[in-house]
The first five atom37 places (N, CA, C, CB, O) and aatype in JSON, in Angstrom:
{
  "aatype": [12, 5, 2, 11, 16, 13, 3, 13, 6, 6, 1, 10, 19, 5, 13, 0, 7, 6, 4, 9, 13, 13, 4, 11, 16, 10, 14, 1, 3, 6, 19, 7, 1, 18, 18, 15, 3, 5, 9, 10, 1, 15, 15, 7, 15, 0, 0, 10, 2, 18, 7, 6, 0, 5, 7, 16, 16, 16, 15, 11, 3, 13, 9, 8, 11, 12, 15, 10, 19, 10, 11, 6, 15, 1, 6, 16, 5, 19, 0, 10, 11, 9, 10, 3, 18, 15, 11, 9, 7, 6, 6, 11, 11, 1, 11, 19, 10, 10, 5, 6, 0, 11, 6, 10, 0, 0, 9, 15, 0, 11, 12, 9, 10, 2, 11, 11, 11, 9],
  "atom_mask": [
    [1, 1, 1, 1, 1],
    [1, 1, 1, 1, 1],
    [1, 1, 1, 1, 1],
    [1, 1, 1, 1, 1],
    [1, 1, 1, 1, 1],
    [1, 1, 1, 1, 1],
    [1, 1, 1, 1, 1],
    [1, 1, 1, 1, 1],
    [1, 1, 1, 1, 1],
    [1, 1, 1, 1, 1],
    [1, 1, 1, 1, 1],
    [1, 1, 1, 1, 1],
    [1, 1, 1, 1, 1],
    [1, 1, 1, 1, 1],
    [1, 1, 1, 1, 1],
    [1, 1, 1, 1, 1],
    [1, 1, 1, 0, 1],
    [1, 1, 1, 1, 1],
    [1, 1, 1, 1, 1],
    [1, 1, 1, 1, 1],
    [1, 1, 1, 1, 1],
    [1, 1, 1, 1, 1],
    [1, 1, 1, 1, 1],
    [1, 1, 1, 1, 1],
    [1, 1, 1, 1, 1],
    [1, 1, 1, 1, 1],
    [1, 1, 1, 1, 1],
    [1, 1, 1, 1, 1],
    [1, 1, 1, 1, 1],
    [1, 1, 1, 1, 1],
    [1, 1, 1, 1, 1],
    [1, 1, 1, 0, 1],
    [1, 1, 1, 1, 1],
    [1, 1, 1, 1, 1],
    [1, 1, 1, 1, 1],
    [1, 1, 1, 1, 1],
    [1, 1, 1, 1, 1],
    [1, 1, 1, 1, 1],
    [1, 1, 1, 1, 1],
    [1, 1, 1, 1, 1],
    [1, 1, 1, 1, 1],
    [1, 1, 1, 1, 1],
    [1, 1, 1, 1, 1],
    [1, 1, 1, 0, 1],
    [1, 1, 1, 1, 1],
    [1, 1, 1, 1, 1],
    [1, 1, 1, 1, 1],
    [1, 1, 1, 1, 1],
    [1, 1, 1, 1, 1],
    [1, 1, 1, 1, 1],
    [1, 1, 1, 0, 1],
    [1, 1, 1, 1, 1],
    [1, 1, 1, 1, 1],
    [1, 1, 1, 1, 1],
    [1, 1, 1, 0, 1],
    [1, 1, 1, 1, 1],
    [1, 1, 1, 1, 1],
    [1, 1, 1, 1, 1],
    [1, 1, 1, 1, 1],
    [1, 1, 1, 1, 1],
    [1, 1, 1, 1, 1],
    [1, 1, 1, 1, 1],
    [1, 1, 1, 1, 1],
    [1, 1, 1, 1, 1],
    [1, 1, 1, 1, 1],
    [1, 1, 1, 1, 1],
    [1, 1, 1, 1, 1],
    [1, 1, 1, 1, 1],
    [1, 1, 1, 1, 1],
    [1, 1, 1, 1, 1],
    [1, 1, 1, 1, 1],
    [1, 1, 1, 1, 1],
    [1, 1, 1, 1, 1],
    [1, 1, 1, 1, 1],
    [1, 1, 1, 1, 1],
    [1, 1, 1, 1, 1],
    [1, 1, 1, 1, 1],
    [1, 1, 1, 1, 1],
    [1, 1, 1, 1, 1],
    [1, 1, 1, 1, 1],
    [1, 1, 1, 1, 1],
    [1, 1, 1, 1, 1],
    [1, 1, 1, 1, 1],
    [1, 1, 1, 1, 1],
    [1, 1, 1, 1, 1],
    [1, 1, 1, 1, 1],
    [1, 1, 1, 1, 1],
    [1, 1, 1, 1, 1],
    [1, 1, 1, 0, 1],
    [1, 1, 1, 1, 1],
    [1, 1, 1, 1, 1],
    [1, 1, 1, 1, 1],
    [1, 1, 1, 1, 1],
    [1, 1, 1, 1, 1],
    [1, 1, 1, 1, 1],
    [1, 1, 1, 1, 1],
    [1, 1, 1, 1, 1],
    [1, 1, 1, 1, 1],
    [1, 1, 1, 1, 1],
    [1, 1, 1, 1, 1],
    [1, 1, 1, 1, 1],
    [1, 1, 1, 1, 1],
    [1, 1, 1, 1, 1],
    [1, 1, 1, 1, 1],
    [1, 1, 1, 1, 1],
    [1, 1, 1, 1, 1],
    [1, 1, 1, 1, 1],
    [1, 1, 1, 1, 1],
    [1, 1, 1, 1, 1],
    [1, 1, 1, 1, 1],
    [1, 1, 1, 1, 1],
    [1, 1, 1, 1, 1],
    [1, 1, 1, 1, 1],
    [1, 1, 1, 1, 1],
    [1, 1, 1, 1, 1],
    [1, 1, 1, 1, 1],
    [1, 1, 1, 1, 1],
    [1, 1, 1, 1, 1]
  ],
  "atom_positions": [
    [[166.12, 67.76, 216.21], [165.32, 68.36, 215.09], [163.94, 67.73, 215.06], [166.04, 68.15, 213.71], [163.02, 68.06, 214.3]],
    [[163.92, 66.82, 215.95], [162.21, 66.23, 216.18], [161.13, 67.01, 216.18], [161.94, 65.61, 217.46], [160.15, 67.22, 215.47]],
    [[161.96, 67.65, 217.98], [160.88, 68.14, 217.98], [160.16, 69.89, 217.68], [160.73, 67.65, 219.03], [159.68, 70.62, 218.55]],
    [[160.32, 70.25, 215.99], [160.88, 72.08, 216.19], [159.39, 73.13, 217.16], [161.1, 73.04, 213.86], [158.19, 73.0, 217.38]],
    [[160.38, 74.01, 217.4], [159.92, 74.46, 218.66], [159.63, 76.08, 217.62], [161.28, 74.33, 220.3], [160.41, 76.43, 216.73]],
    [[158.15, 77.01, 218.07], [157.95, 78.18, 217.51], [158.8, 79.08, 217.43], [157.13, 78.64, 217.92], [158.69, 79.97, 216.59]],
    [[160.1, 79.01, 218.56], [160.94, 80.16, 218.81], [162.02, 80.27, 217.4], [161.8, 79.9, 220.38], [162.86, 79.39, 217.26]],
    [[161.94, 81.21, 216.58], [162.89, 80.59, 215.75], [163.92, 81.16, 215.83], [162.63, 80.46, 214.55], [164.52, 80.92, 214.78]],
    [[164.69, 81.99, 216.67], [166.14, 82.23, 218.02], [166.66, 80.52, 218.13], [165.31, 82.96, 220.24], [167.67, 79.91, 217.76]],
    [[165.31, 80.13, 218.89], [166.17, 78.68, 219.64], [166.26, 77.51, 218.26], [164.94, 77.75, 221.34], [166.99, 76.52, 218.15]],
    [[165.44, 77.94, 217.49], [165.4, 76.69, 216.06], [167.18, 76.87, 215.46], [163.83, 77.38, 214.27], [167.97, 75.93, 215.39]],
    [[167.53, 78.46, 215.05], [168.6, 79.06, 215.31], [169.84, 77.71, 215.48], [168.27, 80.07, 216.65], [170.7, 77.1, 214.84]],
    [[169.21, 77.78, 216.77], [170.36, 76.86, 217.09], [170.68, 75.99, 217.78], [171.05, 77.21, 217.3], [171.65, 75.78, 218.51]],
    [[169.56, 75.32, 217.46], [169.23, 74.18, 217.75], [170.39, 73.6, 216.18], [167.27, 73.95, 217.88], [171.59, 73.35, 216.24]],
    [[169.63, 73.54, 215.09], [170.22, 74.0, 213.2], [171.77, 73.83, 213.87], [169.73, 76.29, 212.23], [172.46, 72.81, 213.82]],
    [[172.11, 75.05, 214.46], [174.07, 75.08, 213.91], [174.37, 73.95, 215.21], [175.37, 77.27, 214.18], [175.58, 73.71, 215.12]],
    [[173.85, 73.26, 216.25], [174.13, 72.58, 216.92], [174.66, 71.47, 215.86], [0.0, 0.0, 0.0], [175.78, 71.17, 215.44]],
    [[173.3, 70.97, 215.59], [172.75, 70.03, 215.3], [173.86, 69.49, 213.93], [171.18, 70.42, 215.08], [174.14, 68.32, 213.68]],
    [[174.34, 70.7, 213.2], [175.45, 71.16, 211.91], [176.49, 70.68, 212.65], [175.67, 72.95, 211.37], [177.02, 69.73, 212.08]],
    [[177.05, 70.99, 213.75], [178.12, 70.63, 214.71], [178.06, 69.28, 214.27], [177.93, 70.91, 216.35], [178.89, 69.08, 213.39]],
    [[177.2, 68.02, 214.63], [177.17, 67.04, 215.15], [177.83, 66.0, 213.84], [175.73, 66.86, 215.76], [178.78, 65.25, 213.61]],
    [[176.4, 66.67, 213.09], [176.56, 66.67, 211.15], [178.37, 66.45, 210.91], [175.93, 68.81, 210.2], [178.9, 65.46, 210.41]],
    [[179.14, 67.85, 211.49], [180.02, 67.47, 210.81], [181.19, 67.27, 211.23], [180.05, 68.03, 210.06], [182.16, 67.36, 210.47]],
    [[181.3, 66.92, 212.75], [182.42, 65.56, 213.54], [182.04, 64.99, 213.03], [182.59, 64.93, 214.93], [182.93, 64.15, 213.21]],
    [[180.59, 63.92, 211.6], [180.65, 62.47, 211.63], [181.46, 62.44, 209.84], [178.74, 61.58, 211.93], [181.79, 61.47, 209.16]],
    [[181.58, 64.04, 209.54], [182.22, 63.73, 207.81], [183.72, 63.33, 207.71], [182.16, 65.23, 206.76], [184.58, 63.69, 208.51]],
    [[183.92, 62.57, 206.64], [184.97, 62.0, 206.99], [186.4, 63.08, 206.7], [184.92, 60.61, 206.21], [186.43, 64.17, 206.14]],
    [[187.52, 62.27, 207.32], [189.05, 63.51, 207.01], [188.88, 64.12, 206.35], [190.37, 63.27, 206.51], [188.61, 65.3, 206.58]],
    [[188.97, 63.59, 205.19], [189.66, 64.25, 203.67], [189.27, 65.44, 203.45], [189.32, 63.55, 202.31], [188.41, 66.08, 204.06]],
    [[190.07, 65.83, 202.28], [189.89, 67.49, 201.46], [188.3, 68.19, 201.42], [190.34, 67.29, 199.55], [187.94, 69.35, 201.59]],
    [[187.55, 66.95, 201.12], [185.71, 67.43, 200.67], [185.37, 67.16, 201.68], [184.62, 66.67, 199.48], [184.2, 67.53, 201.68]],
    [[185.62, 66.68, 202.79], [184.89, 66.72, 203.74], [185.04, 67.62, 205.26], [0.0, 0.0, 0.0], [184.17, 68.05, 206.01]],
    [[186.62, 67.7, 205.32], [186.96, 69.39, 205.35], [186.52, 70.43, 205.08], [187.67, 69.74, 204.87], [186.3, 71.28, 205.93]],
    [[186.28, 70.6, 203.79], [185.66, 72.12, 203.07], [184.41, 72.08, 203.54], [185.58, 72.3, 201.27], [183.91, 73.15, 203.91]],
    [[183.6, 70.77, 203.63], [182.54, 70.87, 203.46], [181.99, 71.1, 205.24], [182.11, 69.64, 202.5], [181.27, 71.92, 205.82]],
    [[182.39, 70.48, 205.46], [182.49, 70.77, 207.1], [182.69, 72.04, 207.16], [183.64, 70.07, 207.95], [181.69, 72.72, 207.34]],
    [[183.42, 72.43, 207.08], [184.02, 73.97, 206.97], [182.85, 75.38, 206.59], [185.25, 73.88, 205.58], [182.46, 76.42, 207.12]],
    [[182.64, 74.54, 205.24], [181.68, 75.98, 205.09], [179.94, 75.96, 205.88], [181.41, 76.22, 203.11], [179.15, 76.9, 205.83]],
    [[179.69, 74.51, 206.62], [178.64, 74.16, 206.93], [178.41, 74.82, 208.16], [178.54, 72.91, 206.89], [177.34, 75.17, 208.67]],
    [[179.64, 74.93, 208.58], [179.75, 75.26, 210.3], [179.83, 77.02, 210.25], [181.56, 74.42, 211.2], [179.18, 77.74, 211.02]],
    [[180.39, 77.33, 209.6], [180.45, 78.52, 209.19], [179.04, 79.12, 209.1], [181.17, 78.53, 208.01], [178.79, 79.88, 210.04]],
    [[177.85, 78.92, 208.02], [177.42, 79.42, 207.56], [176.09, 78.95, 208.14], [177.85, 79.46, 206.48], [175.09, 79.43, 207.61]],
    [[175.85, 77.86, 209.41], [175.12, 77.72, 210.0], [175.61, 78.7, 211.24], [174.87, 76.41, 210.04], [174.99, 79.75, 211.39]],
    [[176.16, 78.54, 211.71], [176.73, 79.72, 212.75], [176.17, 81.22, 212.62], [0.0, 0.0, 0.0], [175.65, 82.11, 213.3]],
    [[176.56, 80.95, 211.43], [177.14, 82.53, 211.2], [175.37, 83.03, 210.98], [178.57, 82.84, 209.4], [175.15, 84.24, 210.88]],
    [[174.1, 81.95, 210.91], [172.6, 82.51, 210.51], [171.97, 83.08, 211.89], [171.52, 81.17, 209.82], [171.31, 84.1, 212.11]],
    [[172.62, 81.58, 213.1], [171.83, 81.6, 213.73], [172.1, 83.62, 214.35], [171.98, 80.13, 214.69], [171.18, 84.42, 214.59]],
    [[174.11, 83.98, 214.48], [174.02, 84.85, 215.59], [173.82, 86.21, 214.91], [175.3, 84.78, 216.57], [173.88, 87.26, 215.55]],
    [[173.52, 86.16, 213.32], [172.69, 87.57, 212.97], [171.69, 87.47, 213.45], [172.38, 87.99, 211.64], [171.2, 88.6, 213.48]],
    [[170.9, 86.63, 213.96], [169.67, 86.68, 213.83], [169.42, 86.87, 215.44], [169.06, 85.42, 213.01], [168.29, 87.0, 215.92]],
    [[170.0, 86.88, 215.81], [170.39, 87.69, 217.67], [171.33, 89.27, 216.89], [0.0, 0.0, 0.0], [171.19, 90.44, 217.26]],
    [[172.04, 88.85, 216.0], [172.36, 91.0, 216.47], [170.68, 91.53, 215.53], [174.77, 92.21, 215.04], [170.3, 92.67, 215.81]],
    [[170.06, 90.97, 214.82], [168.56, 91.29, 214.07], [167.79, 91.98, 215.27], [167.59, 89.71, 213.45], [167.65, 93.17, 215.57]],
    [[167.44, 91.05, 215.75], [167.25, 91.29, 217.39], [167.2, 92.56, 218.4], [168.25, 90.67, 217.92], [166.41, 92.86, 219.3]],
    [[168.27, 93.14, 217.92], [168.83, 94.09, 219.17], [169.16, 95.94, 217.83], [0.0, 0.0, 0.0], [169.79, 97.0, 217.82]],
    [[168.24, 95.19, 217.03], [168.22, 96.54, 215.32], [167.12, 97.72, 216.25], [166.89, 95.57, 213.0], [166.31, 97.53, 217.15]],
    [[167.53, 98.82, 215.6], [166.32, 99.93, 216.22], [165.46, 99.99, 215.51], [166.59, 101.34, 216.45], [164.28, 100.05, 215.85]],
    [[166.07, 100.01, 213.79], [165.23, 100.84, 211.86], [164.6, 99.62, 212.02], [166.38, 101.17, 209.78], [165.01, 98.72, 212.75]],
    [[163.44, 99.59, 211.23], [163.72, 97.98, 210.35], [164.01, 98.06, 209.31], [162.7, 97.0, 210.13], [163.41, 97.22, 208.64]],
    [[165.02, 98.98, 208.44], [166.61, 98.7, 207.88], [166.88, 98.23, 207.98], [167.53, 98.98, 207.89], [167.0, 97.33, 207.15]],
    [[167.81, 98.2, 210.28], [168.67, 97.24, 209.88], [168.52, 95.49, 209.95], [169.69, 97.65, 210.58], [169.16, 94.49, 209.63]],
    [[166.95, 95.94, 210.74], [166.36, 94.81, 211.07], [166.37, 93.8, 209.35], [164.69, 95.32, 211.83], [166.53, 92.6, 209.12]],
    [[166.2, 94.59, 208.74], [166.21, 93.73, 207.29], [167.33, 93.64, 206.95], [165.52, 94.23, 206.09], [167.48, 92.54, 206.4]],
    [[168.44, 94.32, 206.97], [169.63, 93.99, 206.56], [169.9, 92.76, 207.58], [170.64, 95.24, 206.57], [169.13, 91.89, 207.18]],
    [[170.46, 92.36, 208.47], [170.74, 91.27, 209.21], [169.47, 89.98, 209.09], [170.95, 91.89, 210.72], [169.59, 88.79, 209.41]],
    [[168.48, 90.56, 208.61], [168.03, 88.86, 209.03], [167.9, 88.74, 206.76], [165.56, 88.57, 210.6], [167.13, 87.95, 206.22]],
    [[168.6, 89.47, 206.16], [168.98, 89.18, 204.78], [169.87, 88.25, 205.24], [169.55, 90.34, 203.81], [169.52, 87.1, 204.99]],
    [[171.17, 88.39, 205.97], [172.1, 88.32, 206.11], [171.68, 86.22, 206.49], [172.71, 89.66, 207.14], [172.1, 85.24, 205.88]],
    [[170.57, 86.29, 207.94], [169.96, 84.85, 207.93], [169.9, 83.64, 206.66], [168.59, 85.12, 208.23], [170.45, 82.55, 206.5]],
    [[168.78, 84.6, 205.77], [168.55, 84.21, 205.05], [169.9, 83.94, 203.74], [167.5, 84.88, 205.0], [169.41, 83.28, 202.81]],
    [[170.9, 84.17, 203.57], [171.69, 84.37, 203.36], [172.62, 82.77, 203.31], [171.83, 85.44, 204.1], [172.7, 81.89, 202.46]],
    [[173.4, 83.0, 205.06], [173.73, 82.1, 205.12], [172.79, 81.27, 205.36], [174.52, 82.12, 205.67], [173.45, 80.63, 206.18]],
    [[171.51, 80.58, 205.32], [170.43, 79.79, 205.56], [170.74, 79.0, 204.05], [168.85, 80.67, 205.87], [170.62, 77.79, 203.85]],
    [[171.14, 79.98, 203.13], [170.74, 78.86, 201.66], [172.6, 78.88, 201.51], [169.38, 79.84, 199.69], [172.97, 78.56, 200.38]],
    [[173.17, 79.05, 202.01], [174.68, 78.5, 201.65], [174.45, 76.82, 202.47], [176.26, 79.76, 202.55], [174.47, 75.71, 201.95]],
    [[174.25, 77.21, 203.84], [174.13, 75.98, 204.48], [173.16, 74.84, 203.58], [173.51, 76.33, 205.95], [173.54, 73.7, 203.35]],
    [[172.2, 75.26, 203.25], [171.2, 74.7, 202.04], [172.06, 74.48, 201.05], [170.0, 75.68, 201.49], [171.64, 73.47, 200.49]],
    [[173.18, 74.91, 200.42], [173.56, 74.41, 199.26], [174.19, 73.1, 199.35], [174.34, 75.3, 198.66], [173.92, 72.01, 198.83]],
    [[175.43, 73.63, 200.43], [176.75, 72.98, 201.2], [175.61, 71.43, 200.84], [177.27, 73.69, 203.45], [175.67, 70.72, 199.83]],
    [[174.6, 71.28, 202.09], [173.55, 70.25, 202.07], [173.78, 69.32, 200.68], [172.0, 71.01, 202.11], [174.18, 68.23, 200.27]],
    [[173.23, 70.6, 200.27], [172.56, 69.43, 198.53], [173.72, 69.12, 197.79], [171.36, 70.39, 197.04], [173.76, 68.49, 196.72]],
    [[174.97, 69.76, 198.63], [176.05, 69.23, 197.57], [177.03, 67.95, 197.89], [177.03, 70.44, 197.3], [177.9, 67.32, 197.28]],
    [[176.5, 67.92, 199.03], [177.01, 66.4, 199.95], [176.0, 65.47, 199.93], [177.33, 66.57, 201.65], [176.22, 64.27, 199.9]],
    [[174.59, 66.09, 199.96], [173.47, 64.87, 199.86], [173.97, 64.65, 198.5], [171.62, 65.21, 200.05], [174.43, 63.51, 198.47]],
    [[174.11, 65.42, 196.98], [173.77, 65.32, 196.01], [175.67, 63.92, 195.49], [173.31, 67.2, 195.37], [175.75, 62.96, 194.71]],
    [[176.36, 64.35, 196.09], [177.99, 63.07, 196.32], [177.46, 62.21, 197.4], [179.9, 63.9, 197.1], [177.92, 61.11, 197.09]],
    [[176.42, 61.96, 199.01], [176.27, 60.87, 199.14], [176.99, 60.99, 200.33], [176.57, 60.04, 198.12], [177.01, 60.02, 201.09]],
    [[177.71, 62.28, 200.7], [178.8, 62.28, 201.96], [178.47, 62.41, 203.54], [179.68, 63.47, 201.73], [178.99, 63.46, 203.92]],
    [[177.9, 61.84, 204.49], [177.64, 61.93, 206.0], [176.53, 60.96, 205.26], [0.0, 0.0, 0.0], [176.16, 60.65, 204.13]],
    [[176.22, 60.66, 206.81], [175.05, 59.97, 206.99], [173.36, 60.49, 206.07], [174.99, 60.1, 208.62], [172.9, 61.63, 206.11]],
    [[172.91, 59.64, 205.55], [171.75, 60.36, 205.09], [170.78, 60.65, 205.25], [171.48, 60.25, 204.54], [170.13, 61.35, 204.47]],
    [[170.26, 60.05, 206.68], [168.74, 60.43, 207.7], [169.2, 61.85, 207.58], [168.49, 59.7, 209.7], [168.83, 62.73, 206.81]],
    [[170.16, 61.85, 208.61], [170.91, 63.39, 209.2], [171.06, 64.2, 207.86], [172.74, 63.19, 210.05], [169.91, 64.54, 207.58]],
    [[171.6, 64.49, 207.25], [171.47, 64.86, 206.14], [170.05, 65.44, 205.42], [171.94, 63.9, 205.64], [169.61, 66.55, 205.13]],
    [[169.68, 64.33, 205.32], [168.88, 64.75, 204.44], [167.23, 65.88, 205.74], [168.42, 62.93, 203.36], [166.41, 66.62, 205.2]],
    [[167.26, 65.6, 207.49], [166.68, 66.45, 207.89], [167.74, 67.6, 208.15], [165.93, 65.97, 208.9], [167.59, 68.42, 209.06]],
    [[168.61, 67.6, 207.44], [169.0, 69.32, 207.49], [168.72, 69.98, 206.71], [170.17, 69.77, 207.51], [168.5, 71.19, 206.78]],
    [[168.67, 69.05, 205.51], [168.41, 70.06, 204.39], [167.66, 70.07, 204.21], [168.76, 70.16, 203.42], [167.56, 70.35, 203.01]],
    [[166.18, 69.85, 204.95], [165.0, 70.19, 205.04], [165.11, 71.57, 205.55], [164.24, 69.28, 205.78], [165.31, 72.58, 204.88]],
    [[164.92, 71.46, 207.13], [165.41, 71.7, 208.02], [165.6, 73.84, 207.57], [166.76, 70.45, 208.19], [164.9, 74.85, 207.62]],
    [[167.6, 73.27, 207.0], [168.04, 74.61, 205.79], [167.01, 75.77, 205.64], [168.14, 73.98, 204.08], [166.9, 76.92, 206.07]],
    [[165.93, 74.52, 204.42], [164.81, 75.33, 204.17], [163.96, 76.02, 204.74], [164.27, 74.93, 203.76], [163.52, 77.17, 204.64]],
    [[163.67, 74.63, 205.73], [162.64, 76.24, 205.95], [162.84, 76.83, 206.89], [161.13, 76.24, 206.11], [161.8, 77.32, 207.33]],
    [[163.71, 77.07, 207.48], [164.99, 78.57, 207.6], [164.62, 79.43, 207.09], [166.43, 78.61, 206.99], [164.03, 80.41, 207.55]],
    [[165.01, 79.11, 205.69], [165.55, 80.15, 204.74], [163.86, 80.85, 204.51], [166.52, 79.36, 203.08], [163.75, 82.07, 204.42]],
    [[162.74, 80.04, 204.43], [161.83, 79.96, 204.04], [160.71, 81.04, 205.06], [161.74, 78.55, 203.9], [159.79, 81.82, 204.83]],
    [[161.51, 80.46, 206.4], [160.55, 81.98, 207.36], [161.44, 82.72, 207.25], [160.03, 82.01, 209.16], [160.82, 83.75, 206.99]],
    [[162.93, 83.12, 207.25], [163.57, 84.17, 207.0], [163.79, 85.43, 205.63], [164.47, 83.6, 207.26], [164.8, 86.11, 205.49]],
    [[162.96, 85.46, 205.05], [162.6, 85.3, 203.47], [161.13, 85.97, 203.84], [162.62, 83.41, 202.64], [160.99, 87.15, 203.51]],
    [[160.0, 85.3, 204.51], [158.79, 85.7, 205.09], [159.11, 86.6, 205.6], [158.11, 84.98, 205.85], [158.88, 87.63, 204.98]],
    [[160.15, 86.83, 207.7], [160.02, 87.96, 208.27], [160.61, 89.07, 207.32], [160.62, 87.89, 209.58], [159.97, 90.11, 207.42]],
    [[161.56, 89.13, 206.49], [161.85, 90.4, 205.36], [160.92, 90.83, 204.71], [162.71, 90.15, 204.31], [160.86, 92.03, 204.43]],
    [[159.86, 89.82, 204.28], [158.44, 90.69, 203.25], [158.0, 91.3, 204.44], [156.91, 89.6, 202.32], [158.3, 92.48, 204.67]],
    [[157.37, 90.66, 205.18], [156.71, 91.02, 206.38], [157.24, 92.3, 207.2], [156.76, 89.85, 207.22], [156.46, 92.99, 207.85]],
    [[158.47, 92.53, 207.14], [158.77, 94.19, 207.27], [159.36, 95.34, 206.33], [159.61, 94.31, 208.23], [160.07, 96.34, 206.36]],
    [[158.49, 94.41, 205.34], [158.68, 95.44, 204.57], [157.53, 95.83, 204.32], [159.39, 95.28, 203.55], [157.76, 96.77, 203.56]],
    [[156.67, 95.77, 204.4], [155.3, 95.52, 204.39], [154.61, 96.92, 205.52], [155.05, 93.73, 204.99], [153.75, 97.73, 205.18]],
    [[155.46, 96.82, 207.12], [155.4, 97.49, 207.46], [155.25, 99.11, 206.82], [156.02, 97.04, 208.01], [155.16, 100.07, 207.59]]
  ]
}
């Protein structure tokens, strides 16, 4: 995540991959498993929905798929915020992922707004 790319799909893929690495380090107790599962689902879903958005044929379909990317990015962000508040997981990695989740959500929201202007 150190070298930020301007390819949004690649950023989403890298983010989902980094979330996998992070989740592998979480405690294997009830809390760790719960948030690990949530982060894995939502971060991966954001990347997969963006892939689907690239194949849409109408602005309406694109906006719908990008809305899912935004929703999943925000879900990941909130799960990471909860772990941050609880101080669960490696702090430096948690904060980097949290910042990237915020940026991905902001980019998604901007893409939706730009498409609505067309």
